[in-house]
C-alpha positions in Angstrom: 0.0 0.0 0.0 1.4 3.3 -1.0 2.2 6.0 1.6 -0.3 8.7 2.2 0.6 11.9 0.3 0.8 15.3 2.1 0.8 18.8 0.8 2.6 19.3 -2.5 2.2 15.5 -3.2 5.1 14.7 -0.9 4.9 11.3 0.9 4.7 11.4 4.6 8.2 10.1 5.1 9.6 12.6 2.5 7.8 15.4 4.4 9.2 14.3 7.7 12.7 14.2 6.2 12.3 17.7 4.8 11.2 19.1 8.2 14.1 17.3 9.9 16.5 19.0 7.5 15.0 22.4 8.2 15.3 21.8 12.0 18.9 20.9 11.7 19.7 24.1 9.8 17.8 26.3 12.3 19.9 28.5 14.7 20.9 26.8 18.0 19.5 28.3 21.2 22.9 29.7 22.1 22.8 31.9 19.0 25.3 29.9 17.1 24.5 27.9 14.0 26.2 25.4 11.9 27.9 26.9 8.9 25.8 26.4 5.9 27.2 24.5 3.0 28.7 26.9 0.5 26.2 27.7 -2.2 27.3 26.9 -5.7 27.7 30.0 -7.9 25.1 30.2 -10.6 26.7 30.3 -14.0 26.2 33.7 -15.7 24.2 33.3 -18.9 26.3 34.3 -21.9 25.1 37.6 -23.3 23.9 37.4 -26.8 26.0 39.7 -29.0 24.4 41.8 -31.6 26.6 40.3 -34.3 25.2 36.9 -33.4 21.5 37.9 -33.9 20.0 35.4 -36.4 18.2 38.2 -38.1 21.5 40.0 -38.8 23.0 36.7 -40.0 20.1 36.5 -42.6 21.0 39.9 -43.8 24.7 39.1 -44.1 23.8 35.9 -46.0 21.8 37.8 -48.5 24.6 40.3 -48.9 27.2 37.5 -49.4 25.1 35.8 -52.1 24.7 39.2 -53.9 28.4 39.8 -53.7 29.2 36.3 -55.0 27.3 37.0 -58.2 28.4 40.6 -58.5 25.2 42.4 -57.5 25.9 45.6 -55.5 23.4 47.0 -53.0 21.2 49.7 -54.4 20.4 51.0 -50.9 21.9 54.0 -49.0 23.1 55.6 -52.2 24.4 59.1 -51.5 22.7 61.9 -53.3 24.9 65.0 -53.6 22.1 67.6 -53.7 18.3 68.1 -53.8 16.4 65.2 -55.3 13.8 66.3 -57.9 13.3 65.1 -61.4 17.0 64.6 -61.5 19.6 64.0 -58.9 23.4 63.8 -58.6 25.0 60.5 -57.6 28.8 59.9 -57.8 29.2 63.1 -59.9 26.6 62.1 -62.5 23.3 63.7 -63.3 20.7 60.9 -63.1 17.0 60.8 -63.9 15.4 60.4 -60.5 12.3 58.3 -59.7 13.0 57.6 -56.0 11.8 60.6 -54.0 8.5 61.9 -52.6 9.0 65.4 -53.9 5.7 65.1 -55.8 5.1 68.8 -56.6 8.7 69.9 -56.7 8.3 72.1 -53.7 11.3 70.8 -51.8 13.9 73.4 -52.7 11.4 75.9 -54.1 12.8 79.4 -53.4 9.7 80.4 -51.4 9.7 77.3 -49.3 13.4 77.6 -48.5 13.0 81.2 -47.6 10.2 80.4 -45.2 12.4 77.8 -43.5 15.3 80.3 -43.1 13.0 83.0 -41.8 11.6 80.5 -39.1 15.2 79.8 -38.1 16.0 83.5 -37.7 13.0 84.0 -35.5 12.7 80.7 -33.5 16.0 78.9 -34.0 16.4 75.4 -35.3 14.5 73.7 -32.4 11.8 74.7 -29.9 13.8 72.8 -27.3 10.8 71.3 -25.4 7.6 69.5 -25.6 4.9 71.8 -26.8 2.8 71.0 -23.7 5.3 72.5 -21.4 7.5 75.1 -23.1 7.7 74.3 -26.8 4.6 75.9 -28.2 5.2 78.6 -30.9 2.8 80.6 -33.1 4.1 78.8 -36.1 2.8 75.5 -34.8 -0.7 76.9 -34.4 -0.5 78.5 -37.9 0.5 75.2 -39.5 -2.2 73.2 -37.8 -4.9 75.7 -38.7 -3.7 75.7 -42.3 -3.7 71.9 -42.6 -7.3 71.7 -41.1 -8.6 74.4 -43.5 -6.9 72.8 -46.5 -8.5 69.4 -45.7 -11.8 70.9 -44.7 -12.1 69.8 -41.1 -12.2 71.5 -37.7 -8.6 71.0 -36.4 -5.3 69.3 -36.7 -2.3 68.3 -34.5 1.2 67.8 -35.7 3.7 65.2 -34.6 7.5 65.3 -35.2 7.5 61.9 -37.0 5.2 60.5 -39.6 5.7 56.9 -38.5 5.1 58.0 -34.8 1.9 59.8 -35.8 0.2 56.5 -36.7 1.8 54.6 -33.9 0.9 57.1 -31.2 -2.6 57.9 -32.4 -3.8 54.4 -33.1 -1.9 53.0 -30.1 -3.5 55.6 -27.8 -7.1 55.7 -29.2 -7.6 51.9 -29.2 -7.3 49.5 -26.3 -7.7 45.9 -25.2 -11.2 44.7 -26.2 -11.4 47.0 -29.2 -11.1 45.9 -32.9 -8.8 47.3 -35.6 -9.3 46.3 -39.2 -6.7 47.4 -41.7 -5.8 46.7 -45.4 -3.3 44.0 -46.0 -1.0 46.5 -47.6 -1.2 49.0 -44.7 2.0 50.8 -43.8 4.1 49.4 -41.0 3.2 52.3 -38.8 -0.4 51.3 -38.9 0.4 47.7 -38.0 2.7 48.8 -35.2 0.1 51.2 -33.8 -2.6 48.6 -33.8 -0.3 46.1 -32.1 0.7 48.6 -29.5 -2.9 49.3 -28.6 -3.5 45.7 -27.5 -6.7 45.6 -29.6 -7.8 42.7 -31.6 -6.3 43.0 -35.1 -7.6 41.7 -38.4 -6.4 42.5 -41.9 -8.6 42.3 -45.0 -7.3 41.6 -48.6 -6.1 44.7 -50.3 -8.9 47.0 -51.4 -11.4 44.1 -50.9 -14.3 45.9 -49.3 -16.6 42.9 -49.7 -14.2 41.0 -47.4 -14.2 44.0 -45.0 -17.9 44.1 -44.9 -18.0 40.4 -44.0 -15.6 41.0 -41.2 -17.7 43.8 -39.9 -20.8 41.6 -39.9 -19.0 38.9 -38.1 -17.0 40.8 -35.5 -18.0 44.5 -35.1 -20.9 43.9 -32.7 -18.5 42.3 -30.2 -16.3 45.3 -29.6 -16.9 48.7 -28.0 -14.6 50.6 -30.4 -14.0 49.6 -33.9 -11.4 51.3 -36.2 -11.0 50.7 -39.9 -7.8 52.1 -41.4 -7.0 52.5 -45.1 -4.6 54.6 -47.1 -5.5 57.4 -49.5 -2.9 56.2 -52.0 -0.9 53.0 -51.5 2.8 53.5 -51.8 3.6 50.0 -53.0 0.9 49.7 -55.7 -0.2 53.2 -56.6 -3.9 52.5 -56.2 -6.6 53.8 -53.8 -9.7 52.5 -52.1 -13.4 53.2 -52.8 -13.9 56.0 -50.2 -17.6 56.4 -50.9 -18.3 52.8 -50.1 -16.1 53.0 -47.0 -18.2 56.0 -45.8 -21.4 54.0 -46.4 -20.0 51.1 -44.4 -19.1 53.5 -41.6 -22.7 54.8 -41.5 -24.0 51.2 -41.3 -21.6 49.8 -38.7 -20.6 52.8 -36.7 -16.9 52.4 -36.7 -14.2 55.1 -36.8 -12.8 55.5 -40.3 -9.1 56.5 -40.5 -7.5 57.5 -43.8 -3.7 57.7 -44.1 -3.0 60.4 -46.7 0.8 60.3 -46.6 1.0 59.9 -50.3 -2.4 61.3 -51.5 -2.3 64.9 -50.1 -1.2 67.1 -53.0 -1.7 64.2 -55.5 -5.4 63.3 -55.6 -8.2 65.7 -56.3 -8.2 68.6 -58.7 -6.6 70.9 -56.2 -4.6 68.3 -54.4 -6.8 68.1 -51.3 -6.6 64.3 -51.4 -8.9 61.3 -51.8 -12.0 63.1 -50.4 -11.8 65.6 -53.2 -11.0 62.9 -55.7 -14.0 60.8 -54.6 -16.4 63.8 -54.0 -16.8 63.0 -50.3 -17.3 65.5 -47.5 -14.0 65.2 -45.5 -16.0 65.5 -42.3 -17.5 62.0 -43.0 -14.0 60.6 -42.2 -13.3 60.5 -38.4 -9.5 60.6 -38.6 -7.3 62.0 -41.3 -3.6 61.2 -41.1 -0.9 62.6 -43.3 2.8 63.4 -43.4 4.8 66.6 -44.1 7.7 64.8 -45.9 6.1 64.4 -49.3 4.1 67.2 -50.8 4.7 69.6 -47.9 8.6 69.4 -48.1 9.2 68.8 -44.4 9.2 66.0 -41.9 6.7 64.7 -39.4 3.0 64.0 -39.5 -0.5 65.2 -38.6 -3.8 64.0 -37.4 -6.8 66.1 -38.6 -10.5 65.8 -37.8 -12.8 67.1 -35.1 -11.6 69.6 -32.5 -12.4 67.0 -29.8 -10.1 64.4 -31.4 -7.2 66.8 -31.7 -7.6 68.2 -28.2 -7.6 64.7 -26.8 -4.4 63.8 -28.6 -2.7 67.1 -27.7 -3.2 66.5 -24.0 -2.7 62.7 -23.8 -1.0 61.0 -26.8 2.5 59.9 -25.7 4.0 60.6 -29.1 2.9 64.3 -28.8 3.1 64.9 -25.0 6.5 63.4 -24.5 8.2 64.5 -27.8 9.8 67.8 -28.6 7.7 70.2 -30.7 8.1 70.3 -34.4 11.3 72.3 -35.5 10.3 75.8 -36.7 12.0 75.5 -40.1 10.0 72.3 -40.9 6.8 74.1 -39.9 7.7 77.1 -42.0 8.5 75.0 -45.0 5.2 73.2 -44.8 3.2 76.4 -44.5 5.0 77.8 -47.6 4.4 74.6 -49.5 0.6 74.9 -48.8 0.8 78.5 -50.1 2.4 77.4 -53.4 0.0 74.4 -53.7 -3.1 76.6 -53.3 -1.8 79.2 -55.7 -0.5 76.8 -58.3 -2.9 73.8 -58.6 -1.6 73.2 -62.1 1.3 71.4 -60.4 -1.2 68.7 -59.4 -2.5 68.4 -63.0 1.0 68.1 -64.4 1.9 65.4 -61.9 -1.2 63.4 -62.9 -0.4 63.7 -66.6 3.2 62.5 -66.0 2.1 59.5 -63.9 -0.5 58.4 -66.4 2.0 58.8 -69.3 4.3 56.4 -67.5 1.6 53.8 -67.0 0.5 54.0 -70.6 4.0 53.8 -72.0 5.0 51.0 -69.6 2.0 48.9 -70.6 2.8 49.4 -74.3 6.3 48.3 -73.7 5.2 45.1 -72.1 5.9 46.1 -68.5 3.6 45.0 -65.7 2.5 48.0 -63.6 0.1 46.1 -61.4 -2.9 48.1 -60.3 -1.3 51.5 -60.5 -3.8 54.3 -61.4 -0.9 56.6 -62.5 -1.0 59.0 -59.6 2.5 59.8 -58.5 3.5 56.1 -57.9 3.8 53.1 -60.1 5.5 49.7 -59.6 7.1 47.7 -62.3 6.6 44.1 -61.3 9.7 41.9 -61.5 8.8 39.0 -59.2 12.3 37.8 -58.2 13.9 39.9 -55.5 17.5 39.4 -56.7 16.5 40.2 -60.2 14.8 43.4 -59.0 18.0 44.5 -57.2 20.1 43.9 -60.2 17.7 45.6 -62.5 17.9 48.7 -60.3 21.7 48.6 -60.6 21.5 48.2 -64.4 19.2 51.2 -64.6 21.5 53.4 -62.6 24.4 52.5 -64.9 22.2 53.9 -67.7 21.2 57.0 -65.8 17.9 56.1 -64.2 17.4 55.9 -60.4 14.5 53.7 -59.3 14.7 51.5 -56.2 13.7 47.9 -55.7 11.1 46.8 -53.2 11.9 43.2 -52.1 11.1 40.5 -49.6 10.2 40.9 -46.7 8.7 44.3 -47.6 6.6 42.5 -50.2 6.0 38.8 -50.7 9.0 37.1 -52.4 7.2 36.7 -55.8 6.0 40.3 -55.7 9.3 42.1 -55.9 9.2 45.2 -58.0 10.9 48.5 -58.9 9.0 51.5 -57.6 8.8 54.7 -59.6 7.8 58.0 -57.9 7.0 60.9 -60.1 7.1 64.7 -59.7 5.6 67.6 -61.5 9.1 68.5 -62.5 9.4 65.4 -64.7 9.1 66.0 -68.4 7.5 63.6 -71.0 11.0 62.9 -72.4 12.1 61.7 -68.9 9.3 59.3 -68.8 9.9 57.9 -72.3 13.6 57.3 -71.6 12.9 55.6 -68.2 10.4 53.3 -69.7 12.6 52.4 -72.7 15.6 51.7 -70.5 13.6 49.7 -68.0 11.9 47.5 -70.6 15.3 46.8 -72.3 17.1 45.8 -69.2 14.2 43.9 -67.8 14.0 41.8 -70.9 17.7 41.1 -70.9 17.7 39.8 -67.3 14.6 37.7 -67.9 16.1 36.1 -71.0 19.2 35.3 -69.1 17.2 33.7 -66.3 18.9 35.9 -63.8 17.5 35.6 -60.3 17.5 33.7 -57.0 17.4 30.2 -58.6 20.5 31.0 -60.7 22.3 32.3 -57.5 21.4 29.2 -55.6 22.7 27.0 -58.3 25.9 29.0 -58.5 26.4 28.9 -54.7 25.9 25.1 -54.7 28.4 24.6 -57.5 31.1 26.7 -55.8 30.5 25.2 -52.3 33.6 23.3 -51.1 33.2 19.5 -51.0 
């Protein structure tokens, strides 16, 4: 018969033995105690070195393979001056399709003068969070101008575009809430939703039927529901059906957030974005987000919408409360950019004509531009990541700068070159870029250049 078990599943005899050991180690009545056995030192866990991170080793492996077959990195290229329709790299003038200077306002004399004037008055930094000591009239002027331009009550500016989404979404949403976002949503949207602790679900790109099904299935179970889309998707150059999104908002009662990082100054006859393009009242959208680093020639981001939303974020959003206020020259440049944009809407029309010319010419040349609508952004689909990188290098040799987007930024078979346009581009620039791209793309495809070729070469050269 087994022994009766005591607390903690110890047998009675084991329990008695444990108590006996404890009594023997207790101090004696005279105050002395037997010296305890020396405790073995715990071995210190070896600290993981950054150079041993598996993620870094993956990067190094990719670089080694590229070096093995003579493919240099197209990333971190140094530009010697302002990037517009052309740029200077290694002393050469290059056709440039790799910057967000959509309306050519970065470097515009009026914009540069406004930045310099702001430095003369306020310095290069406001040296504090706006909540405590960093508030300046130029901040209030910029936020008022952004709100009026979009057509809503108010706006609040953050010092980082990425942090704008992270802080706003992460702060507005919470555990028990639901965030639904497009499968091609920017990293900042995904990070903000993750930070919030809310339930996260993504729907297939621009598939509003799938979004509606998700809302039917899940929206009723959450106090707050946020749907996030982009005004113009930077990877594919397409945009959502805003009218239908507004109709879904009315039906399901969610907050609708539109990230206009790439659509402000691009969509709509006067550049007011996707609401103007779609003919929708901007007040039907709960949260407008945008950045100052594209059309507005600065750095940072904004949230625009109701005064209540902006007041709440100004007094409580960590990315605003605990960050220094926007640098005065950046605010000055953005205000001046709005001045030029409102005065010269023909820049928007020219940008549209340039983008649509690229799409038409590229299709005629047999290039795959995906779903691009020809507004400021167009991919050229390549498929193979290594081929996309080498194609970018070949283009640069022939005087065209366009950067590859490769795995993991996009799925492995969706690698592409991404072309950004500016109102400073001329039709001849577009025609040359398309011709060079089609020629080099065909040569690499015919040669079978890509990851499979590299893998075969690596296997053949591996020591026995």
